C-alpha positions in Angstrom: 105.0 108.9 92.3 104.4 106.0 94.5 101.4 105.2 96.6 102.5 105.4 100.2 99.1 103.4 102.1 100.1 103.8 105.4 100.1 107.9 105.4 96.7 107.5 103.7 96.0 105.1 106.4 96.9 107.1 109.0 95.2 110.2 107.8 92.3 108.5 107.4 92.2 107.6 111.0 92.9 111.1 112.3 90.0 112.4 110.4 87.7 109.7 111.5 88.5 110.6 115.1 86.3 113.6 114.7 83.7 112.5 112.5 81.8 112.8 115.5 82.5 116.4 115.9 82.0 117.3 112.8 78.9 116.0 112.2 77.7 117.6 115.2 78.7 121.1 114.4 77.4 120.6 110.7 73.8 119.6 111.9 73.9 122.2 114.9 75.0 125.0 112.0 71.8 123.6 109.9 69.9 123.9 112.8 70.7 127.2 113.8 70.9 128.7 110.3 67.0 127.0 109.3 65.4 127.0 112.3 62.2 127.6 111.1 62.7 127.2 107.4 62.2 124.0 105.4 62.9 126.1 102.2 66.3 126.9 103.8 66.9 123.3 104.7 66.3 122.4 101.1 68.5 124.7 99.5 71.4 124.1 101.8 71.5 120.6 100.2 70.6 121.5 96.5 73.0 124.6 96.2 76.2 122.2 96.4 74.4 119.9 94.2 73.4 122.2 91.3 77.1 124.1 91.6 78.5 120.8 90.8 76.2 120.3 87.8 76.6 123.7 86.8 80.9 123.0 87.0 80.6 119.6 85.4 79.0 120.9 82.4 81.2 123.8 82.0 84.2 122.1 82.6 83.5 119.4 80.2 82.3 121.7 77.5 85.9 123.8 77.7 87.6 120.5 77.7 86.3 119.0 75.1 86.7 122.7 72.8 90.5 123.1 74.0 91.4 119.7 73.8 89.3 118.1 71.2 88.1 114.9 73.1 85.9 114.5 76.1 87.2 114.3 79.7 86.9 110.4 79.8 88.3 109.5 76.4 91.3 111.6 77.4 91.8 109.8 80.8 91.4 106.3 79.1 94.0 107.2 76.4 96.2 108.3 79.5 95.6 105.4 81.5 96.3 103.4 78.5 99.6 104.7 77.6 100.8 104.0 81.3 99.3 100.5 81.3 101.7 100.4 77.9 104.8 101.5 79.2 104.0 99.1 82.5 103.8 95.9 80.2 107.0 97.0 78.5 108.9 97.4 81.5 107.5 94.9 84.3 106.6 91.7 84.9 103.4 92.2 86.9 100.3 90.3 85.7 97.9 91.9 83.3 95.2 92.0 86.3 97.5 94.2 88.4 98.8 96.4 85.6 94.7 97.2 84.5 93.8 97.8 87.8 97.0 99.8 89.1 96.2 102.2 85.6 92.6 102.5 86.5 90.6 100.3 84.4 87.8 98.8 86.2 89.0 95.2 85.5 90.9 93.1 83.1 88.0 92.4 80.8 87.9 96.4 80.2 91.1 96.9 79.7 91.4 93.7 77.2 88.6 95.2 75.4 90.3 98.9 75.3 93.5 96.9 73.8 91.4 94.9 71.2 89.7 97.9 70.1 93.1 100.3 69.7 95.6 97.7 68.8 93.7 94.5 67.5 95.3 92.3 69.8 95.1 91.4 73.6 97.7 92.9 76.3 99.2 89.4 76.5 99.8 89.2 73.0 101.0 92.6 72.9 103.8 91.9 75.8 104.7 88.3 73.8 105.7 90.6 70.8 107.9 92.9 72.5 111.8 92.4 71.7 113.5 92.3 74.8 116.5 94.0 73.9 114.2 97.0 73.2 112.7 97.3 76.5 114.4 99.4 78.7 114.7 98.4 82.2 114.3 100.8 85.0 116.7 104.0 84.5 119.1 102.5 82.1 118.7 104.1 78.4 119.5 101.9 75.6 119.8 102.7 72.4 118.8 101.0 68.9 122.0 99.9 66.7 122.5 101.9 63.5 122.0 98.8 61.0 118.4 98.5 62.8 115.7 98.3 59.7 113.2 100.7 62.1 115.8 103.0 62.8 117.1 103.4 58.8 113.2 103.4 57.9 112.4 106.5 60.5 115.6 108.3 59.4 114.3 107.8 55.7 110.7 108.9 56.5 112.5 112.1 58.1 114.8 113.2 55.2 111.8 112.8 53.3 109.8 115.3 55.5 113.0 117.7 55.3 112.8 117.8 51.1 109.3 118.8 50.9 
């Protein structure tokens, strides 16, 4: 999915036009609702914060029970998988790939790569075989005598016999 900066910028500009009005309506609503009540004003601020904490705890607990890993680790793995695809299919810089896939910086991206694959992204990209990298929407097939393909087929045949 392409990120359309112009669309987002246009929508944010439209929202900014009404910021003073929105601010005034919120302040007026709070003043009217809690005119003589300090506790009511505190509750207006605390209620959404407490709901956010409760929902976060419930979501995190359920996510870990269902998926088996916490949400942060899941998100990092998804980002890493997308970065692997970008390394194989594009010639973009490592920094661009890291930032586009949600890593804070190249240092974090390199650290995750070393932890997962025991090599840097640059080393990984250098080891990619150009014939096996699929470009764009074009589909390529491995030749029948490819050693990797032969090994995988033997593994699958052994699984079928068990």
